[in-house]
TIRO-2110 file (N, C-alpha, C; in Angstrom, 1 decimal):
// TIRO-2110
162.6, 145.0, 191.4, N, 1, A
161.6, 145.8, 192.1, CA, 1, A
160.4, 144.8, 192.3, C, 1, A
159.7, 144.9, 193.5, N, 2, A
158.5, 144.2, 193.7, CA, 2, A
157.4, 145.1, 194.0, C, 2, A
156.1, 144.7, 193.7, N, 3, A
155.0, 145.4, 194.1, CA, 3, A
154.0, 144.5, 194.8, C, 3, A
153.5, 145.0, 196.0, N, 4, A
152.5, 144.2, 196.7, CA, 4, A
151.5, 145.1, 197.3, C, 4, A
150.3, 144.5, 197.6, N, 5, A
149.2, 145.2, 198.2, CA, 5, A
148.5, 144.2, 199.1, C, 5, A
148.1, 144.7, 200.2, N, 6, A
147.3, 143.8, 201.2, CA, 6, A
145.8, 144.1, 201.1, C, 6, A
145.0, 143.1, 201.0, N, 7, A
143.6, 143.3, 200.8, CA, 7, A
142.8, 143.3, 202.1, C, 7, A
143.3, 142.7, 203.2, N, 8, A
142.6, 142.6, 204.4, CA, 8, A
143.1, 143.7, 205.4, C, 8, A
142.8, 145.0, 204.9, N, 9, A
143.4, 146.1, 205.6, CA, 9, A
142.4, 146.6, 206.7, C, 9, A
143.0, 147.4, 207.6, N, 10, A
142.2, 148.0, 208.7, CA, 10, A
141.6, 149.3, 208.2, C, 10, A
140.7, 149.9, 209.0, N, 11, A
140.0, 151.1, 208.6, CA, 11, A
141.0, 152.3, 208.5, C, 11, A
140.9, 153.0, 207.4, N, 12, A
141.9, 154.1, 207.2, CA, 12, A
141.2, 155.4, 206.8, C, 12, A
141.9, 156.5, 206.9, N, 13, A
141.4, 157.8, 206.5, CA, 13, A
141.1, 157.8, 205.0, C, 13, A
140.0, 158.5, 204.5, N, 14, A
139.7, 158.5, 203.1, CA, 14, A
140.8, 159.0, 202.2, C, 14, A
141.6, 159.9, 202.8, N, 15, A
142.7, 160.5, 201.9, CA, 15, A
143.9, 159.5, 201.8, C, 15, A
143.9, 158.4, 202.5, N, 16, A
145.0, 157.5, 202.4, CA, 16, A
144.8, 156.2, 201.6, C, 16, A
143.6, 156.0, 201.1, N, 17, A
143.3, 154.9, 200.2, CA, 17, A
144.0, 154.9, 198.9, C, 17, A
144.6, 153.8, 198.5, N, 18, A
145.3, 153.7, 197.2, CA, 18, A
146.5, 154.6, 197.0, C, 18, A
147.2, 154.9, 198.1, N, 19, A
148.4, 155.7, 198.1, CA, 19, A
149.5, 154.8, 197.4, C, 19, A
150.1, 155.4, 196.3, N, 20, A
151.2, 154.8, 195.7, CA, 20, A
152.5, 155.2, 196.4, C, 20, A
153.2, 154.1, 196.9, N, 21, A
154.4, 154.4, 197.7, CA, 21, A
155.6, 153.7, 197.1, C, 21, A
156.7, 154.4, 197.0, N, 22, A
158.0, 153.8, 196.7, CA, 22, A
158.7, 153.7, 198.0, C, 22, A
159.0, 152.4, 198.4, N, 23, A
159.7, 152.1, 199.6, CA, 23, A
161.1, 151.7, 199.3, C, 23, A
162.1, 152.5, 199.8, N, 24, A
163.5, 152.1, 199.6, CA, 24, A
163.9, 151.4, 200.9, C, 24, A
164.2, 150.1, 200.8, N, 25, A
164.5, 149.4, 202.0, CA, 25, A
165.5, 148.2, 201.7, C, 25, A
166.3, 147.8, 202.6, N, 26, A
167.2, 146.7, 202.5, CA, 26, A
166.5, 145.5, 203.1, C, 26, A
165.3, 145.6, 203.6, N, 27, A
164.6, 144.5, 204.2, CA, 27, A
163.2, 144.4, 203.6, C, 27, A
163.1, 143.6, 202.5, N, 28, A
161.9, 143.5, 201.7, CA, 28, A
160.7, 143.0, 202.5, C, 28, A
160.9, 142.2, 203.5, N, 29, A
159.9, 141.6, 204.4, CA, 29, A
159.8, 142.4, 205.7, C, 29, A
160.3, 143.6, 205.8, N, 30, A
160.3, 144.3, 207.0, CA, 30, A
159.0, 144.9, 207.4, C, 30, A
159.0, 145.5, 208.6, N, 31, A
157.8, 146.0, 209.2, CA, 31, A
157.2, 147.3, 208.5, C, 31, A
158.1, 148.1, 208.0, N, 32, A
157.6, 149.3, 207.3, CA, 32, A
156.7, 149.0, 206.1, C, 32, A
157.2, 148.0, 205.2, N, 33, A
156.4, 147.6, 204.1, CA, 33, A
155.1, 147.0, 204.5, C, 33, A
155.1, 146.2, 205.6, N, 34, A
153.8, 145.6, 206.0, CA, 34, A
152.9, 146.7, 206.6, C, 34, A
153.4, 147.6, 207.3, N, 35, A
152.5, 148.7, 207.8, CA, 35, A
151.9, 149.5, 206.6, C, 35, A
152.7, 149.8, 205.6, N, 36, A
152.1, 150.6, 204.5, CA, 36, A
151.1, 149.8, 203.8, C, 36, A
151.3, 148.5, 203.6, N, 37, A
150.3, 147.6, 202.9, CA, 37, A
149.0, 147.5, 203.8, C, 37, A
149.2, 147.4, 205.1, N, 38, A
148.0, 147.4, 206.0, CA, 38, A
147.2, 148.6, 205.9, C, 38, A
147.8, 149.8, 205.5, N, 39, A
147.0, 151.0, 205.4, CA, 39, A
146.3, 151.1, 204.0, C, 39, A
146.5, 150.1, 203.2, N, 40, A
145.8, 150.1, 201.9, CA, 40, A
146.6, 150.7, 200.8, C, 40, A
147.9, 150.9, 201.0, N, 41, A
148.8, 151.4, 200.0, CA, 41, A
149.2, 150.4, 199.0, C, 41, A
149.6, 150.9, 197.8, N, 42, A
150.2, 150.1, 196.8, CA, 42, A
151.7, 150.4, 196.9, C, 42, A
152.5, 149.4, 197.3, N, 43, A
153.9, 149.6, 197.7, CA, 43, A
154.8, 149.0, 196.6, C, 43, A
155.7, 149.8, 196.0, N, 44, A
156.7, 149.3, 195.2, CA, 44, A
158.0, 149.3, 196.0, C, 44, A
158.7, 148.2, 196.0, N, 45, A
160.0, 148.1, 196.8, CA, 45, A
161.2, 148.3, 195.9, C, 45, A
162.2, 149.0, 196.4, N, 46, A
163.5, 149.1, 195.8, CA, 46, A
164.5, 148.9, 196.8, C, 46, A
165.6, 148.3, 196.4, N, 47, A
166.7, 148.0, 197.3, CA, 47, A
168.0, 148.7, 196.9, C, 47, A
167.9, 149.7, 196.0, N, 48, A
169.0, 150.5, 195.6, CA, 48, A
168.6, 151.9, 195.4, C, 48, A
169.3, 152.8, 196.0, N, 49, A
168.9, 154.3, 196.1, CA, 49, A
168.8, 154.8, 194.7, C, 49, A
169.7, 154.6, 193.8, N, 50, A
169.6, 155.2, 192.4, CA, 50, A
168.4, 154.6, 191.7, C, 50, A
168.2, 153.3, 191.8, N, 51, A
167.0, 152.7, 191.2, CA, 51, A
165.7, 153.3, 191.7, C, 51, A
165.6, 153.5, 193.0, N, 52, A
164.4, 154.1, 193.5, CA, 52, A
164.2, 155.5, 193.0, C, 52, A
165.2, 156.3, 193.0, N, 53, A
165.1, 157.7, 192.5, CA, 53, A
164.7, 157.7, 191.0, C, 53, A
165.4, 156.9, 190.2, N, 54, A
165.1, 156.8, 188.8, CA, 54, A
163.7, 156.4, 188.5, C, 54, A
163.3, 155.3, 189.3, N, 55, A
161.9, 154.9, 189.1, CA, 55, A
160.9, 155.9, 189.4, C, 55, A
161.1, 156.7, 190.5, N, 56, A
160.2, 157.8, 190.8, CA, 56, A
160.2, 158.8, 189.7, C, 56, A
161.3, 159.2, 189.3, N, 57, A
161.4, 160.3, 188.3, CA, 57, A
160.9, 159.9, 186.9, C, 57, A
161.0, 158.6, 186.6, N, 58, A
160.5, 158.1, 185.3, CA, 58, A
159.1, 157.6, 185.3, C, 58, A
158.4, 157.6, 186.4, N, 59, A
157.1, 157.0, 186.5, CA, 59, A
156.1, 158.0, 185.9, C, 59, A
155.3, 157.6, 184.9, N, 60, A
154.4, 158.5, 184.3, CA, 60, A
153.2, 158.9, 185.1, C, 60, A
152.8, 158.1, 186.1, N, 61, A
151.7, 158.5, 187.0, CA, 61, A
152.1, 159.2, 188.2, C, 61, A
153.3, 159.1, 188.7, N, 62, A
153.7, 159.8, 189.9, CA, 62, A
153.4, 159.0, 191.2, C, 62, A
154.3, 159.0, 192.0, N, 63, A
154.1, 158.4, 193.4, CA, 63, A
153.6, 159.4, 194.3, C, 63, A
152.8, 159.0, 195.3, N, 64, A
152.2, 159.9, 196.3, CA, 64, A
153.2, 160.0, 197.4, C, 64, A
154.0, 159.0, 197.7, N, 65, A
154.9, 159.0, 198.9, CA, 65, A
156.2, 158.2, 198.6, C, 65, A
157.3, 158.8, 199.1, N, 66, A
158.5, 158.1, 199.1, CA, 66, A
158.9, 157.8, 200.6, C, 66, A
159.1, 156.5, 200.9, N, 67, A
159.5, 156.2, 202.2, CA, 67, A
160.9, 155.5, 202.1, C, 67, A
161.8, 156.0, 203.0, N, 68, A
163.2, 155.5, 202.9, CA, 68, A
163.6, 155.0, 204.3, C, 68, A
164.0, 153.7, 204.4, N, 69, A
164.6, 153.2, 205.6, CA, 69, A
166.1, 153.5, 205.4, C, 69, A
166.5, 154.6, 206.1, N, 70, A
167.8, 155.2, 205.8, CA, 70, A
169.0, 154.4, 206.2, C, 70, A
168.9, 153.6, 207.2, N, 71, A
170.1, 153.0, 207.8, CA, 71, A
170.8, 152.1, 206.9, C, 71, A
170.1, 151.4, 205.9, N, 72, A
170.8, 150.6, 205.0, CA, 72, A
171.4, 151.3, 203.8, C, 72, A
171.2, 152.7, 203.7, N, 73, A
171.6, 153.5, 202.6, CA, 73, A
172.4, 154.7, 203.0, C, 73, A
173.2, 154.6, 204.0, N, 74, A
174.1, 155.7, 204.4, CA, 74, A
173.5, 156.6, 205.4, C, 74, A
172.4, 156.2, 206.1, N, 75, A
171.8, 157.0, 207.1, CA, 75, A
171.2, 158.3, 206.6, C, 75, A
171.3, 159.3, 207.5, N, 76, A
170.7, 160.6, 207.1, CA, 76, A
171.4, 161.2, 205.9, C, 76, A
172.7, 161.0, 205.8, N, 77, A
173.4, 161.5, 204.6, CA, 77, A
172.9, 160.9, 203.3, C, 77, A
172.6, 159.6, 203.4, N, 78, A
171.9, 158.9, 202.2, CA, 78, A
170.6, 159.5, 201.9, C, 78, A
169.8, 159.8, 203.0, N, 79, A
168.5, 160.4, 202.8, CA, 79, A
168.6, 161.8, 202.1, C, 79, A
169.6, 162.6, 202.6, N, 80, A
169.8, 163.9, 202.0, CA, 80, A
170.2, 163.8, 200.5, C, 80, A
170.9, 162.8, 200.1, N, 81, A
171.3, 162.5, 198.7, CA, 81, A
170.0, 162.2, 197.9, C, 81, A
169.2, 161.3, 198.5, N, 82, A
168.0, 160.9, 197.8, CA, 82, A
167.1, 162.1, 197.6, C, 82, A
166.9, 162.8, 198.6, N, 83, A
165.9, 164.0, 198.5, CA, 83, A
166.5, 165.0, 197.6, C, 83, A
167.8, 165.3, 197.6, N, 84, A
168.3, 166.3, 196.7, CA, 84, A
168.2, 165.8, 195.3, C, 84, A
168.4, 164.5, 195.0, N, 85, A
168.2, 164.0, 193.7, CA, 85, A
166.8, 164.1, 193.2, C, 85, A
165.8, 163.9, 194.1, N, 86, A
164.4, 164.1, 193.7, CA, 86, A
164.1, 165.5, 193.4, C, 86, A
164.6, 166.4, 194.2, N, 87, A
164.4, 167.9, 194.0, CA, 87, A
165.0, 168.3, 192.7, C, 87, A
166.2, 167.8, 192.4, N, 88, A
166.9, 168.1, 191.1, CA, 88, A
166.1, 167.6, 189.9, C, 88, A
165.4, 166.5, 190.1, N, 89, A
164.6, 166.0, 189.1, CA, 89, A
163.1, 166.5, 189.0, C, 89, A
162.9, 167.5, 189.9, N, 90, A
161.6, 168.2, 189.9, CA, 90, A
160.5, 167.3, 190.4, C, 90, A
160.8, 166.3, 191.2, N, 91, A
159.7, 165.5, 191.8, CA, 91, A
159.1, 166.2, 193.0, C, 91, A
157.8, 166.2, 193.0, N, 92, A
157.0, 166.9, 194.0, CA, 92, A
156.2, 165.8, 194.8, C, 92, A
156.8, 165.4, 195.9, N, 93, A
156.1, 164.3, 196.6, CA, 93, A
156.4, 164.4, 198.1, C, 93, A
155.6, 163.6, 198.8, N, 94, A
155.8, 163.6, 200.2, CA, 94, A
156.8, 162.5, 200.6, C, 94, A
157.5, 162.7, 201.8, N, 95, A
158.6, 161.9, 202.1, CA, 95, A
158.5, 161.5, 203.6, C, 95, A
158.7, 160.2, 203.9, N, 96, A
158.9, 159.7, 205.3, CA, 96, A
160.3, 159.1, 205.3, C, 96, A
161.1, 159.5, 206.3, N, 97, A
162.4, 158.9, 206.6, CA, 97, A
162.3, 158.1, 207.9, C, 97, A
162.8, 156.9, 207.8, N, 98, A
162.9, 156.0, 209.0, CA, 98, A
164.3, 155.7, 209.3, C, 98, A
164.8, 156.0, 210.6, N, 99, A
166.2, 155.7, 210.9, CA, 99, A
166.4, 155.6, 212.4, C, 99, A
167.4, 154.8, 212.7, N, 100, A
167.8, 154.7, 214.2, CA, 100, A
168.5, 156.0, 214.6, C, 100, A
168.8, 156.9, 213.7, N, 101, A
169.5, 158.1, 214.0, CA, 101, A
168.5, 159.2, 214.6, C, 101, A
167.2, 158.9, 214.4, N, 102, A
166.2, 159.8, 215.0, CA, 102, A
165.8, 159.4, 216.4, C, 102, A
165.8, 160.3, 217.3, N, 103, A
165.4, 159.9, 218.7, CA, 103, A
163.9, 159.9, 218.9, C, 103, A
163.2, 160.8, 218.3, N, 104, A
161.8, 160.9, 218.5, CA, 104, A
161.1, 161.2, 217.1, C, 104, A
159.9, 160.9, 217.0, N, 105, A
159.2, 161.2, 215.7, CA, 105, A
159.1, 162.7, 215.5, C, 105, A
159.2, 163.2, 214.3, N, 106, A
159.1, 164.6, 213.9, CA, 106, A
158.1, 164.7, 212.8, C, 106, A
157.0, 165.5, 213.1, N, 107, A
155.9, 165.7, 212.2, CA, 107, A
155.9, 167.2, 211.8, C, 107, A
156.8, 167.6, 210.9, N, 108, A
156.9, 169.1, 210.6, CA, 108, A
155.6, 169.6, 209.8, C, 108, A
155.4, 170.8, 210.0, N, 109, A
154.2, 171.4, 209.4, CA, 109, A
154.4, 171.8, 207.9, C, 109, A
155.6, 172.0, 207.5, N, 110, A
155.8, 172.4, 206.1, CA, 110, A
155.5, 171.3, 205.1, C, 110, A
154.9, 171.7, 204.0, N, 111, A
154.4, 170.6, 203.1, CA, 111, A
155.6, 170.0, 202.3, C, 111, A
156.7, 170.7, 202.2, N, 112, A
157.9, 170.1, 201.5, CA, 112, A
158.9, 169.6, 202.5, C, 112, A
158.5, 169.2, 203.7, N, 113, A
159.5, 168.7, 204.6, CA, 113, A
159.1, 167.2, 204.9, C, 113, A
160.2, 166.4, 205.3, N, 114, A
160.0, 165.0, 205.5, CA, 114, A
159.5, 164.7, 206.9, C, 114, A
158.6, 163.8, 207.1, N, 115, A
158.3, 163.2, 208.4, CA, 115, A
159.5, 162.3, 208.7, C, 115, A
160.0, 162.4, 209.9, N, 116, A
161.2, 161.6, 210.4, CA, 116, A
160.7, 160.7, 211.5, C, 116, A
161.0, 159.4, 211.4, N, 117, A
160.5, 158.5, 212.4, CA, 117, A
161.7, 157.6, 212.9, C, 117, A
161.8, 157.3, 214.2, N, 118, A
162.8, 156.4, 214.6, CA, 118, A
162.5, 155.0, 214.1, C, 118, A
163.6, 154.2, 214.0, N, 119, A
163.4, 152.8, 213.5, CA, 119, A
162.5, 152.0, 214.3, C, 119, A
162.5, 152.2, 215.6, N, 120, A
161.6, 151.5, 216.6, CA, 120, A
160.3, 152.2, 216.9, C, 120, A
159.8, 153.0, 216.0, N, 121, A
158.6, 153.8, 216.3, CA, 121, A
157.4, 152.8, 216.4, C, 121, A
156.5, 153.2, 217.3, N, 122, A
155.3, 152.4, 217.5, CA, 122, A
154.4, 152.4, 216.3, C, 122, A
153.5, 151.4, 216.2, N, 123, A
152.5, 151.4, 215.1, CA, 123, A
151.7, 152.7, 215.1, C, 123, A
151.3, 153.1, 216.3, N, 124, A
150.5, 154.4, 216.4, CA, 124, A
151.2, 155.6, 215.9, C, 124, A
152.5, 155.7, 216.3, N, 125, A
153.3, 156.9, 215.8, CA, 125, A
153.6, 156.8, 214.3, C, 125, A
153.7, 155.6, 213.8, N, 126, A
153.9, 155.4, 212.4, CA, 126, A
152.7, 155.9, 211.6, C, 126, A
151.5, 155.5, 212.1, N, 127, A
150.2, 155.8, 211.5, CA, 127, A
150.0, 157.3, 211.6, C, 127, A
150.4, 158.0, 212.7, N, 128, A
150.3, 159.4, 212.8, CA, 128, A
151.2, 160.1, 211.7, C, 128, A
152.4, 159.6, 211.6, N, 129, A
153.3, 160.1, 210.5, CA, 129, A
152.7, 160.0, 209.1, C, 129, A
152.2, 158.8, 208.9, N, 130, A
151.6, 158.5, 207.6, CA, 130, A
150.4, 159.4, 207.3, C, 130, A
149.5, 159.6, 208.2, N, 131, A
148.4, 160.5, 208.0, CA, 131, A
148.8, 161.9, 207.9, C, 131, A
149.8, 162.3, 208.7, N, 132, A
150.3, 163.7, 208.7, CA, 132, A
150.9, 164.0, 207.4, C, 132, A
151.8, 163.2, 206.8, N, 133, A
152.4, 163.5, 205.6, CA, 133, A
151.4, 163.5, 204.4, C, 133, A
150.3, 162.8, 204.5, N, 134, A
149.3, 162.8, 203.5, CA, 134, A
148.1, 163.7, 203.8, C, 134, A
148.2, 164.6, 204.7, N, 135, A
147.1, 165.4, 205.2, CA, 135, A
146.5, 166.3, 204.1, C, 135, A
147.3, 166.7, 203.1, N, 136, A
146.7, 167.6, 202.1, CA, 136, A
146.4, 166.8, 200.8, C, 136, A
146.5, 165.5, 200.8, N, 137, A
146.2, 164.7, 199.7, CA, 137, A
144.7, 164.5, 199.6, C, 137, A
144.1, 164.9, 198.4, N, 138, A
142.7, 164.8, 198.2, CA, 138, A
142.3, 163.3, 198.1, C, 138, A
141.1, 163.0, 198.6, N, 139, A
140.6, 161.6, 198.5, CA, 139, A
140.2, 161.5, 197.0, C, 139, A
140.4, 160.3, 196.5, N, 140, A
140.0, 160.0, 195.1, CA, 140, A
138.7, 159.3, 195.0, C, 140, A
137.8, 159.8, 194.2, N, 141, A
136.5, 159.2, 194.0, CA, 141, A
136.3, 159.0, 192.5, C, 141, A
135.6, 157.8, 192.2, N, 142, A
135.3, 157.5, 190.8, CA, 142, A
133.8, 157.4, 190.7, C, 142, A
133.2, 157.9, 189.7, N, 143, A
131.8, 157.8, 189.4, CA, 143, A
131.6, 156.9, 188.3, C, 143, A
END
């Protein structure tokens, strides 16, 4: 597993600063990880579905967001397996799924539903999905 953070980030919404993200991907240097880092997220990478789920469930602080690039892990069926494992482990977190199986972005209103983005989604649509899935996350302030 790798952890990385980008320091020269662009302006972001207050509720998105310092988001802890578990990114399941078979492309460690891919666009999704770079986008998340650009948003000011702390990104942990996993390249194995079971490892990602175990890390999320065993993490004492809790992740804010699980992002899965589905195509390298069985597509939508793999995503369903990951999500059902997280639910079985009582993980309560936000989810973004990225796959070539999605034709258009989907930003569902339910708090327990995944944002679904096509693999070739634009930067703007990815940002909309990121902000949408975190819309109810409170901004963290320290005094």
